[in-house]
N, C-alpha and C positions, 0 to 999 in steps of 0.2 A: 756308429752313428747314435746320437742322443735322441731320446723321445721328447717331443714338445709337450708341455703341460699348461699352456696358456692360450690366450687369444691374440691374434695378430692385430696390428694397428688398424688395418682395413676393416676387420670384423667389428671392432669397437666403434669406428667411425660410422659404419653402416647402421648399427644399432642406434647411435645418437641421432642420425639423420631420420630414421624411422620414428623415433620418439618425438622429435621436433615437429614432424609432419602431423602426427596425431595431436600434439598440443595445439598447433595452429588451427586445426579443424575443431577441436573440442572446446577451447576456451570461449569463443564467441557464442556457441550454443548454450554453454552453461550460464554465461552472463545474460542471455535472453531469457532463460528460464527464471533466473533471479528477478529480473525486471518485471516479467509477467506475473510472477507470484506476488511481488510487492504491490503491483497495481490491483490485482484481484483482492488481496487482503485489505487494501485501502478502500476499495469499493464496498466490500462487505462491512467494514467498520462504519462507513458513512451511512449506509442503509440501516445498520443497527442503531446508530445515534438517532436517525429520523424516527424509527419505530419507537424507541424509548421516549423520545420527546413527545410523540403523540399520546402515548400511554400516560406520561406525566401530565400532559395538558388536560386530559379527560379527568384524571384523579383530582387535580387541583381545581378544575372547574366544578366538580361535584362538591368538594370540600370547601370551596371559596378561597383558595390560596392564590398567590400570584404566580403567573406563568414563568417558566424557566426561560432565560435569555441566553445562557451559555451552554456549550456542550458538556462541560464538566459538571453541570447541575443535573444532567439526566443520564450520563454514562461515565464510566471510569476511563479517562483518557490521560495521556501524558501531557506535560505542561506545554510542549511545543505544538501539539495538535490543538490543545485548548485555546491557545492564543490566536491560532489561525482560523478557528471555527466560529461561525455565527449561526444562530437559529432565528427563524421567523415562522409565524403561523398565519394561515388564512382564517376567515371567519368560521370555517367548519372545524378548525383545529388541526388541519393538515400541516405537517412541518416541512420546511425547506431548510436544508443544511448547506451552507456555503463555506467552503474551505479554500482560503488563499494559500499560496505556496508555504508549505511547512518548512521551517528553517533548520530543524534538527530532528534526531530520533529516527524511529523505524520508517516513517513516511516522509523523510526529507525530500523536498522537491515535488511533492504530490499536491494536486489541487483539483477542485471540481465542485459543482453545485448539483445537489440531488433534490428533486421535488417529489415528495411522496404522494401528492394528490393524484398524479398520473404515473407514478413509478418510473420516471425518466430522469436522465441526466440533462439538465438545462445547459450546463457547461460540462462537457465530457470530462470524465476522470482522466488525469494524465499524471505520470510520474517521470521526472527527469532526474537522472543521477549525475 
């Protein structure tokens, strides 16, 4: 009688089925983590833009310069975010950053409006992929 040195077809199929089940469970979780991290990064970037805009506003007010009207004037942003972003200020110099749906880049599909005067999202941040 010969000694077997391999796996049977049933054993291989069992391993493939187990890997498929793990894959079906893991992939949606990983995609949710990616979506959540993109949204968090987007929120942080918008808050940073608002903070930079307020600092720029105060510096230019003291020096007599004109106020920034675009996000790329106060922060380093990619071209897709720059075209979707608008800045506005109230009389006290508090910035409101409004971002319409970004068409490409890291924040593709993200939008929201952040008002720094009360640190709230007047239009909640959302990212759709």
